[in-house]
C-alpha positions in Angstrom: 88.1 314.6 84.3 86.5 313.3 87.8 84.5 310.3 87.7 81.4 312.4 88.9 81.8 315.4 86.3 81.5 312.4 83.5 78.6 310.8 84.9 77.0 313.9 85.4 77.5 315.1 81.8 76.1 311.6 80.5 72.9 312.3 82.5 72.8 315.9 80.8 73.4 314.2 77.4 70.6 312.0 78.1 68.2 314.6 79.8 68.7 317.2 76.5 67.1 313.8 74.3 63.9 313.8 76.3 61.2 315.5 73.8 58.9 318.1 74.7 55.7 316.9 76.2 57.5 313.8 78.1 59.0 313.1 81.3 61.2 310.5 82.7 62.9 309.5 86.1 65.9 309.9 88.1 65.9 306.0 88.1 65.6 305.6 84.4 68.2 307.7 83.5 70.5 305.5 86.1 69.4 302.4 84.5 70.0 303.9 80.7 73.6 304.8 81.8 74.3 301.0 83.4 73.8 302.0 87.2 70.3 301.3 88.0 70.8 302.4 91.7 72.1 305.9 90.6 68.8 307.6 90.8 70.3 309.8 93.7 73.6 310.5 92.0 71.1 311.4 88.8 69.4 313.9 90.8 72.4 315.5 92.0 73.5 315.9 88.6 70.0 317.4 88.0 70.6 320.0 91.0 73.7 321.0 89.2 72.3 321.4 85.7 70.8 324.8 85.9 74.1 326.7 84.4 75.0 324.0 81.6 75.3 324.8 77.9 73.5 323.9 75.9 70.5 323.7 78.3 69.4 321.1 80.1 65.7 320.7 80.2 65.7 319.7 84.1 61.9 319.9 84.3 61.4 316.8 82.4 63.0 314.7 84.6 60.6 313.7 88.2 60.6 310.5 90.5 59.2 307.1 89.8 55.8 308.1 90.9 55.6 311.4 88.9 56.4 313.6 91.6 58.5 317.1 91.0 60.6 316.3 93.7 63.1 318.6 92.0 61.0 321.9 91.7 63.0 323.2 94.8 66.0 323.6 92.4 64.2 326.2 90.2 64.4 329.8 90.6 61.1 329.5 92.0 58.8 326.6 93.3 56.5 327.2 90.3 58.7 327.3 87.4 59.0 323.3 87.3 55.3 323.2 86.9 55.0 325.9 84.2 57.3 324.5 82.3 55.7 321.2 82.3 52.3 322.9 81.6 54.1 325.0 78.9 54.6 321.6 77.1 50.8 320.4 77.7 51.7 318.2 80.8 48.9 318.5 83.5 50.5 318.7 86.9 48.3 318.4 90.1 49.7 318.4 93.7 53.1 318.7 92.2 52.6 315.4 90.2 52.5 314.5 86.6 48.6 313.4 85.6 48.7 310.5 83.6 52.6 309.7 84.2 52.3 306.6 82.6 51.2 308.1 79.2 53.7 311.1 79.1 57.0 308.6 80.6 59.8 308.5 78.1 62.2 305.8 78.9 65.4 306.0 77.6 66.2 302.3 77.7 63.4 302.0 75.1 64.1 305.2 73.1 67.8 305.1 72.7 70.6 302.9 72.0 74.2 303.3 73.5 
């Protein structure tokens, strides 16, 4: 298995553990996986996650400021917003409202 595929699968495993009603960041996932400077690579993994099985809740991954930077990779630009709202997360101007209250940090919640 190529190195990127193994890393992508690790990313998907972490994202599948993000609870409903919570969000995490590209950087937090990278840090948890031991690659603190790999936020961009995590983003690439998320861009490729839509056909994975089991499903990857990609809508729960945002940037470090709570911005929905990945929304353009969904079927339409409102899909990510609507999925988050369905889970009780308020979004205004493409940003999670009260981001710190919804933030789920895998380094605090999971053990390697």
